[in-house]
N, CA and C of each residue as an Amber inpcrd file, in Angstrom:
protein
   477
  63.5650000  33.3670000 -38.8190000  64.2360000  32.3550000 -38.0440000
  65.4710000  31.9100000 -38.8120000  66.5500000  31.7290000 -38.1110000
  67.7840000  31.2500000 -38.7390000  67.6470000  29.7950000 -39.1280000
  68.4690000  29.4100000 -40.1290000  68.4540000  28.0230000 -40.5760000
  68.8460000  27.0790000 -39.4470000  69.7930000  27.4700000 -38.6240000
  70.2360000  26.5900000 -37.5350000  69.1480000  26.4530000 -36.4650000
  68.3970000  27.5430000 -36.2180000  67.3070000  27.4860000 -35.2500000
  66.1930000  26.6040000 -35.7850000  65.8610000  26.7450000 -37.0700000
  64.8250000  25.9200000 -37.6940000  65.2220000  24.4550000 -37.6870000
  66.4750000  24.1920000 -37.9660000  66.9580000  22.8110000 -37.9860000
  66.9140000  22.2110000 -36.5820000  67.3090000  22.9960000 -35.5780000
  67.2890000  22.5090000 -34.1900000  65.8570000  22.2360000 -33.7480000
  64.9490000  23.1220000 -34.1240000  63.5380000  22.9400000 -33.7780000
  62.9850000  21.6870000 -34.4500000  63.3100000  21.4620000 -35.6900000
  62.8460000  20.2730000 -36.4150000  63.3680000  19.0010000 -35.7660000
  64.6330000  19.0110000 -35.3360000  65.2210000  17.8440000 -34.6680000
  64.5180000  17.6000000 -33.3340000  64.2540000  18.6590000 -32.5900000
  63.5820000  18.5420000 -31.3020000  62.1720000  17.9760000 -31.4780000
  61.4450000  18.4570000 -32.4540000  60.0960000  17.9510000 -32.7260000
  60.1610000  16.4790000 -33.1280000  61.1410000  16.1390000 -33.9820000
  61.2920000  14.7590000 -34.4170000  61.5890000  13.8370000 -33.2230000
  62.4940000  14.2460000 -32.3610000  62.8760000  13.4330000 -31.1900000
  61.6940000  13.2890000 -30.2420000  60.9970000  14.4060000 -29.9490000
  59.8700000  14.3200000 -29.0130000  58.7480000  13.4820000 -29.5990000
  58.5170000  13.5580000 -30.9040000  57.5000000  12.7300000 -31.5460000
  57.8830000  11.2650000 -31.4560000  59.1540000  10.9750000 -31.6700000
  59.6310000   9.5970000 -31.5870000  59.4980000   9.0660000 -30.1550000
  59.7980000   9.9020000 -29.1690000  59.6790000   9.4900000 -27.7690000
  58.2220000   9.1880000 -27.4400000  57.2980000  10.0660000 -27.8480000
  55.8810000   9.8470000 -27.5740000  55.3550000   8.6250000 -28.3180000
  55.8190000   8.3950000 -29.5310000  55.3640000   7.2590000 -30.3170000
  55.8140000   5.9410000 -29.6920000  57.0210000   5.9140000 -29.1170000
  57.5520000   4.6880000 -28.5300000  57.0310000   4.4480000 -27.1170000
  56.5720000   5.4580000 -26.4450000  56.1620000   5.3430000 -25.0510000
  54.6410000   5.2710000 -24.9710000  54.1140000   4.1970000 -24.4160000
  52.6680000   4.0450000 -24.3030000  52.0930000   4.9030000 -23.1830000
  52.9580000   5.4330000 -22.3410000  52.5160000   6.2960000 -21.2400000
  53.3620000   7.5680000 -21.2430000  53.1460000   8.4390000 -22.2310000
  54.0000000   9.6180000 -22.3520000  53.8780000  10.5900000 -21.1680000
  52.8230000  10.4840000 -20.4080000  52.6290000  11.3940000 -19.2770000
  52.9370000  10.7160000 -17.9500000  53.5330000   9.5440000 -18.0270000
  53.8700000   8.8190000 -16.8100000  52.7200000   7.9170000 -16.3950000
  52.7720000   7.4590000 -15.1490000  51.7680000   6.5360000 -14.6190000
  51.0930000   7.1490000 -13.4030000  49.8950000   6.6910000 -13.1310000
  49.1600000   7.1720000 -11.9610000  49.9140000   6.8420000 -10.6820000
  49.6900000   7.6570000  -9.6860000  50.3490000   7.4560000  -8.4020000
  49.2800000   7.3420000  -7.3180000  49.4630000   6.3630000  -6.4480000
  48.5400000   6.1650000  -5.3440000  48.8640000   7.1470000  -4.2390000
  47.8690000   7.8780000  -3.8070000  48.0300000   8.8010000  -2.6910000
  47.6250000   8.0750000  -1.4250000  48.5790000   7.7980000  -0.5310000
  48.2060000   7.1330000   0.7200000  47.2440000   8.0230000   1.5080000
  46.0980000   7.4690000   1.8520000  45.0680000   8.2370000   2.5380000
  44.4500000   7.3800000   3.6240000  44.2740000   7.9710000   4.7830000
  43.5460000   7.3010000   5.8530000  42.1840000   7.9610000   5.9610000
  41.1470000   7.1390000   5.9370000  39.7890000   7.6480000   6.0170000
  39.2130000   7.3910000   7.3980000  38.4670000   8.3510000   7.8860000
  37.7620000   8.1960000   9.1560000  36.4740000   7.4120000   8.9050000
  35.8850000   6.8600000   9.9510000  34.5910000   6.1970000   9.7820000
  33.5760000   7.1600000   9.1460000  32.7340000   6.6050000   8.3040000
  31.7930000   7.4160000   7.5290000  30.3460000   7.0600000   7.8560000
  29.4760000   7.9930000   7.5570000  28.0310000   7.7610000   7.5650000
  27.5700000   7.9560000   6.1270000  27.0570000   6.8780000   5.5440000
  26.7120000   6.8900000   4.1280000  25.3800000   6.1870000   3.9140000
  24.5700000   6.7460000   3.0180000  23.3530000   6.0670000   2.5800000
  23.4440000   5.8670000   1.0640000  23.3020000   4.6220000   0.6470000
  23.2770000   4.2690000  -0.7710000  21.8200000   4.1480000  -1.2060000
  21.4640000   4.8240000  -2.2700000  20.1350000   4.7830000  -2.8710000
  20.1710000   3.6920000  -3.9480000  19.5690000   2.5390000  -3.6800000
  19.7310000   1.3640000  -4.5430000  18.4020000   1.0170000  -5.2210000
  18.3940000   1.1270000  -6.5530000  17.1850000   0.8240000  -7.3220000
  17.4280000  -0.1920000  -8.4290000  18.6360000  -0.6950000  -8.5640000
  18.9750000  -1.5480000  -9.7030000  18.2470000  -2.8800000  -9.6850000
  17.9310000  -3.3640000 -10.8670000  17.3620000  -4.6900000 -11.0150000
  18.3610000  -5.6620000 -11.6180000  19.6070000  -5.2260000 -11.7670000
  20.6550000  -6.0660000 -12.3590000  21.5020000  -6.6830000 -11.2510000
  21.5740000  -8.0140000 -11.1950000  22.3310000  -8.6720000 -10.1280000
  23.7950000  -8.2530000 -10.0610000  24.4320000  -8.0620000 -11.2090000
  25.8480000  -7.6810000 -11.2040000  26.0570000  -6.2880000 -10.6040000
  25.0960000  -5.3990000 -10.7900000  25.2050000  -4.0630000 -10.1920000
  24.9230000  -4.1430000  -8.6950000  23.9680000  -4.9640000  -8.2860000
  23.7080000  -5.1480000  -6.8570000  24.9410000  -5.7250000  -6.1730000
  25.5910000  -6.6930000  -6.8070000  26.8440000  -7.2420000  -6.2680000
  27.9000000  -6.1540000  -6.1310000  27.9670000  -5.2800000  -7.1270000
  28.9370000  -4.1780000  -7.1020000  28.6460000  -3.2130000  -5.9500000
  27.3800000  -2.9210000  -5.7110000  27.0070000  -2.0430000  -4.5910000
  27.4290000  -2.6780000  -3.2660000  27.1800000  -3.9790000  -3.1140000
  27.6160000  -4.6790000  -1.9030000  29.1340000  -4.6310000  -1.7620000
  29.8500000  -4.8000000  -2.8790000  31.3200000  -4.7030000  -2.8660000
  31.7740000  -3.3310000  -2.3880000  31.1800000  -2.2850000  -2.9470000
  31.5710000  -0.9170000  -2.5890000  31.3110000  -0.6310000  -1.1210000
  30.1350000  -1.0150000  -0.6380000  29.7840000  -0.7630000   0.7630000
  30.7090000  -1.5430000   1.6970000  30.9950000  -2.7710000   1.3510000
  31.8830000  -3.5980000   2.1660000  33.2950000  -3.0160000   2.1890000
  33.7860000  -2.6080000   1.0320000  35.1320000  -2.0320000   0.9590000
  35.2050000  -0.7030000   1.7060000  34.1600000   0.0990000   1.6050000
  34.1230000   1.3610000   2.3530000  34.2400000   1.0820000   3.8430000
  33.5350000   0.0800000   4.3060000  33.6270000  -0.2910000   5.7210000
  35.0550000  -0.6910000   6.0860000  35.6820000  -1.4750000   5.2350000
  37.0410000  -1.9510000   5.5000000  38.0450000  -0.8030000   5.5600000
  37.9930000   0.1120000   4.5960000  39.0170000   1.1700000   4.5610000
  38.7620000   2.2970000   5.5610000  37.5930000   2.2690000   6.1990000
  37.3090000   3.2990000   7.2060000  37.3510000   2.7460000   8.6220000
  37.8390000   1.5280000   8.7760000  38.0440000   0.9920000  10.1090000
  37.0510000  -0.0520000  10.5580000  36.0030000  -0.2880000   9.7880000
  35.0050000  -1.3180000  10.0940000  34.5300000  -1.2670000  11.5430000
  34.2400000  -0.0800000  12.0180000  33.7840000   0.0930000  13.3940000
  32.2900000   0.3910000  13.4030000  31.4560000  -0.5780000  13.7970000
  30.0100000  -0.3520000  13.7520000  29.5260000   0.7270000  14.7260000
  30.3730000   1.1220000  15.6800000  29.9700000   2.1650000  16.6240000
  30.2230000   3.5680000  16.0670000  31.2210000   3.7070000  15.2000000
  31.5850000   5.0190000  14.6700000  31.1190000   5.2590000  13.2420000
  30.6830000   4.2300000  12.5430000  30.2610000   4.4280000  11.1620000
  28.8780000   3.8440000  10.9480000  28.2600000   4.2690000   9.8550000
  26.9420000   3.7710000   9.4960000  26.8640000   3.7160000   7.9700000
  26.6560000   2.5260000   7.4540000  26.4900000   2.3300000   6.0160000
  25.1220000   1.6870000   5.8180000  24.2390000   2.4110000   5.1270000
  22.8560000   1.9670000   4.9530000  22.5480000   1.9020000   3.4650000
  22.0010000   0.7840000   3.0310000  21.5110000   0.6560000   1.6680000
  19.9890000   0.7260000   1.7250000  19.4150000   1.7270000   1.0670000
  17.9560000   1.8520000   1.0010000  17.5210000   1.2660000  -0.3410000
  16.7430000   0.2150000  -0.2500000  16.3120000  -0.5460000  -1.4240000
  14.9120000  -0.1400000  -1.8440000  14.7670000   0.1560000  -3.1210000
  13.4450000   0.3850000  -3.6960000  13.5330000   0.1280000  -5.1790000
  12.4520000   0.3210000  -5.8860000  12.4650000   0.0510000  -7.3270000
  12.7340000  -1.4160000  -7.6220000  13.5150000  -1.6580000  -8.6450000
  13.7840000  -3.0210000  -9.1130000  14.6440000  -3.8410000  -8.1600000
  15.3130000  -3.2060000  -7.1930000  16.1730000  -3.9330000  -6.2510000
  15.3790000  -4.7890000  -5.2760000  14.1130000  -4.5220000  -5.1210000
  13.2890000  -5.2310000  -4.1360000  13.2370000  -6.7290000  -4.4170000
  13.1550000  -7.1030000  -5.6760000  12.9960000  -8.5210000  -6.0350000
  14.1270000  -9.3920000  -5.5070000  15.3340000  -8.8340000  -5.3750000
  16.4720000  -9.6260000  -4.9050000  16.2490000 -10.1780000  -3.5010000
  15.4740000  -9.4900000  -2.6970000  15.3310000  -9.8290000  -1.2840000
  13.9870000 -10.4790000  -0.9550000  13.2300000 -10.7940000  -1.9960000
  11.9620000 -11.5010000  -1.8110000  12.2510000 -12.9860000  -1.5940000
  11.6050000 -13.5600000  -0.5970000  11.8250000 -14.9670000  -0.2520000
  11.5700000 -15.8770000  -1.4560000  10.5890000 -15.5470000  -2.2670000
  10.2660000 -16.3860000  -3.4280000  11.3980000 -16.4400000  -4.4640000
  12.3140000 -15.4850000  -4.4280000  13.4180000 -15.4420000  -5.3950000
  14.7480000 -15.9240000  -4.8140000  14.7110000 -16.5470000  -3.6430000
  15.9400000 -16.9790000  -2.9780000  16.8170000 -17.8390000  -3.8820000
  16.2330000 -18.7770000  -4.5700000  17.0090000 -19.6720000  -5.4420000
  17.7570000 -18.9450000  -6.5480000  17.1810000 -17.8630000  -7.0290000
  17.8180000 -17.1050000  -8.1140000  18.9950000 -16.2590000  -7.6480000
  18.9860000 -15.8640000  -6.3720000  19.9930000 -14.9210000  -5.8780000
  20.6640000 -15.4170000  -4.5920000  20.7790000 -16.7300000  -4.4350000
  21.2910000 -17.3390000  -3.2000000  22.6470000 -16.7760000  -2.7790000
  23.5820000 -16.7050000  -3.6970000  24.9350000 -16.2320000  -3.3670000
  24.8990000 -14.7730000  -2.8940000  24.1700000 -13.9310000  -3.6060000
  24.0500000 -12.5200000  -3.2390000  23.3740000 -12.3750000  -1.8830000
  22.3220000 -13.1360000  -1.6540000  21.5980000 -13.0640000  -0.3900000
  22.4560000 -13.5180000   0.7840000  23.2180000 -14.5720000   0.5830000
  24.1090000 -15.0590000   1.6380000  25.1320000 -13.9880000   1.9960000
  25.6640000 -13.3530000   0.9830000  26.6450000 -12.2850000   1.2230000
  26.0000000 -11.0940000   1.9170000  24.8470000 -10.6660000   1.4420000
  24.1570000  -9.5210000   2.0430000  23.8130000  -9.7990000   3.5030000
  23.3150000 -10.9890000   3.7940000  22.9820000 -11.3480000   5.1730000
  24.2280000 -11.3400000   6.0430000  25.3250000 -11.8250000   5.5050000
  26.5960000 -11.8340000   6.2480000  27.0560000 -10.4150000   6.5700000
  26.9150000  -9.5020000   5.6300000  27.3090000  -8.1060000   5.8570000
  26.4130000  -7.4500000   6.9080000  25.1230000  -7.7930000   6.8910000
  24.1930000  -7.2360000   7.8860000  24.4880000  -7.8330000   9.2670000
  24.6150000  -9.1460000   9.3320000  24.8470000  -9.7850000  10.6440000
  26.2110000  -9.4160000  11.2070000  27.1800000  -9.1160000  10.3350000
  28.4970000  -8.6740000  10.7780000  28.5460000  -7.1930000  11.1070000
  27.4090000  -6.5320000  11.0600000  27.2530000  -5.1070000  11.3610000
  28.0910000  -4.2020000  10.4640000  28.3400000  -4.6770000   9.2410000
  29.0460000  -3.8640000   8.2590000  28.0920000  -2.8270000   7.6770000
  26.8530000  -3.2570000   7.4360000  25.8600000  -2.3630000   6.8480000
  24.4660000  -2.7630000   7.2900000  23.5100000  -1.8860000   6.9640000
  22.0920000  -2.1570000   7.1970000  21.3900000  -2.0990000   5.8510000
  20.4040000  -2.9660000   5.6930000  19.5600000  -2.9470000   4.5050000
  18.1680000  -2.5010000   4.9200000  17.7010000  -1.4270000   4.2920000
  16.3600000  -0.9240000   4.5630000  15.6070000  -0.8890000   3.2360000
  14.3690000  -1.3690000   3.2770000  13.5720000  -1.4480000   2.0580000
  12.3290000  -0.5780000   2.1860000  11.9890000   0.0800000   1.1030000
  10.7750000   0.8850000   1.0360000   9.5520000  -0.0390000   1.0410000
   8.7710000   0.0210000   2.1100000   7.5660000  -0.8020000   2.2360000
   6.5530000  -0.4360000   1.1520000   6.4360000   0.8480000   0.8550000
   5.5040000   1.3150000  -0.1600000   5.8290000   0.7050000  -1.5330000
   7.1060000   0.7270000  -1.9010000   7.5210000   0.1660000  -3.1890000
   7.3610000  -1.3530000  -3.2040000   7.6680000  -1.9950000  -2.0690000
   7.5000000  -3.4580000  -1.9910000   6.0370000  -3.8290000  -2.1910000
   5.1490000  -3.1160000  -1.5210000   3.7180000  -3.3900000  -1.6570000
   3.2430000  -3.1430000  -3.0860000   3.7910000  -2.1260000  -3.7370000
   3.4030000  -1.8420000  -5.1260000   3.8080000  -2.9900000  -6.0580000
   4.8100000  -3.7770000  -5.6270000   5.2530000  -4.9260000  -6.4240000
   4.6360000  -6.2340000  -5.9250000   3.6900000  -6.1070000  -4.9760000
   2.9700000  -7.2800000  -4.5030000   3.6000000  -7.9850000  -3.3110000
   4.5830000  -7.3600000  -2.6640000   5.2550000  -7.9880000  -1.5160000
   4.7880000  -7.3800000  -0.1950000   4.5660000  -8.2530000   0.7680000
   4.2620000  -7.8460000   2.1420000   5.5340000  -8.0620000   2.9620000
   5.6110000  -7.4880000   4.1510000   6.8150000  -7.6830000   4.9750000
   7.1850000  -9.1570000   5.1600000   6.2040000 -10.0280000   5.2910000
   6.5000000 -11.4470000   5.4870000   7.0440000 -12.1340000   4.2300000
   7.0350000 -11.4300000   3.0970000   7.5800000 -11.9730000   1.8500000
   9.0510000 -11.6270000   1.6600000   9.6120000 -10.8270000   2.5640000
  10.9820000 -10.3210000   2.4550000  11.8470000 -10.9960000   3.5230000
  13.0990000 -11.2760000   3.1820000  14.0210000 -11.9140000   4.1380000
  14.1640000 -11.0750000   5.4050000  14.3250000 -11.7490000   6.5350000
  14.3280000 -11.1220000   7.8500000  15.4990000 -10.2200000   8.1640000
  16.5740000 -10.2720000   7.3850000  17.7050000  -9.3790000   7.6320000
  17.5150000  -8.0080000   6.9830000  16.3850000  -7.8300000   6.3090000
  16.0550000  -6.5570000   5.6690000  14.9980000  -5.8620000   6.5220000
  15.2550000  -4.6110000   6.8620000  14.3020000  -3.8030000   7.6360000
  13.4130000  -3.0350000   6.6600000  12.1120000  -3.1430000   6.8230000
  11.2100000  -2.3580000   5.9860000  10.9040000  -1.0360000   6.6710000
  10.9480000   0.0270000   5.8980000  10.6270000   1.3660000   6.3900000
   9.4330000   1.8740000   5.5830000   8.6340000   2.8000000   6.1500000
   7.4170000   3.2380000   5.4610000   7.6510000   3.7520000   4.0370000
   8.7270000   4.5430000   3.8380000   8.9910000   5.1080000   2.5120000
  10.4920000   5.2960000   2.3260000  11.0280000   4.7610000   1.2530000
  12.4650000   4.8420000   0.9780000  12.9710000   6.2680000   0.8490000
  12.2380000   7.1010000   0.1280000  12.6720000   8.4900000  -0.0590000
  12.7380000   9.2290000   1.2750000  11.7300000   9.0400000   2.1010000
  11.7150000   9.6970000   3.4150000  12.8800000   9.1940000   4.2790000
  13.1980000   7.9030000   4.1640000  14.3250000   7.3390000   4.9310000
  15.6480000   7.9580000   4.4810000  15.8230000   8.1060000   3.1820000
  17.0470000   8.7170000   2.6500000  17.1650000  10.1590000   3.1420000
  16.0810000  10.8970000   3.0820000  16.0890000  12.2890000   3.5510000
  16.4400000  12.3520000   5.0350000  15.8230000  11.4900000   5.8330000
  16.1120000  11.4610000   7.2700000  17.5820000  11.1490000   7.5250000
  18.1040000  10.1340000   6.8380000  19.5090000   9.7630000   7.0230000
  20.4490000  10.8940000   6.6000000  20.1050000  11.5710000   5.5250000
  20.9490000  12.6710000   5.0470000  20.9080000  13.8780000   5.9710000
  19.7250000  14.3600000   6.2460000  19.5980000  15.6700000   6.8810000
  19.4520000  15.6400000   8.3930000  19.0570000  14.5090000   8.9380000
  18.9260000  14.4270000  10.3930000  20.0260000  13.5930000  11.0300000
  20.6280000  12.6760000  10.2510000  21.6410000  11.7930000  10.8050000
  22.9880000  11.9340000  10.1050000  23.1280000  12.9690000   9.2620000
  24.4080000  13.3450000   8.6350000  25.0460000  12.2680000   7.7560000
  24.2510000  11.5220000   7.0210000  24.7840000  10.5320000   6.0900000
  25.0200000  11.1850000   4.7260000  26.1310000  10.8630000   4.1030000
  26.3950000  11.3070000   2.7370000  25.5710000  10.4280000   1.7980000
  25.1150000  11.0120000   0.6830000  24.2690000  10.3100000  -0.2790000
  25.1280000   9.7060000  -1.3870000  24.8890000   8.4160000  -1.6660000
  25.5890000   7.7270000  -2.7410000  24.5730000   6.9820000  -3.5900000
  24.8990000   6.8180000  -4.8650000  24.0600000   5.9960000  -5.7430000
  24.8570000   4.8170000  -6.1970000
């Protein structure tokens, strides 16, 4: 390599290193792709026992409804509750989760989503249908409900 080529290469490396060092976003910034979504059929498999995660699931389902047109005739958003999520909807725990319950009931009554609970899992935790808030539909088995929604009613599976 010639001395002038080596010197030019060294200057180029120095300049590019200086540019990258001074720029916190050397590859630029993310770009939003404008996208229109059609109404969706989705089933969320919800087992969390953490209130902040349950709130997040409600946020996601609500936002999905909003960005897909919020049309209860063309879309279906179903949360199937089992595992540790059951306690949130037990009448005896209303005081602990009042804000979440009020929001969930509002989303159900506004036809944004449906809440379905595994009766088998609820019973295993000592709850009968009369122990669960009335805006929650109990189904015989959560897993069977998810399978039915996926394979017979064309719902996409989400966790």
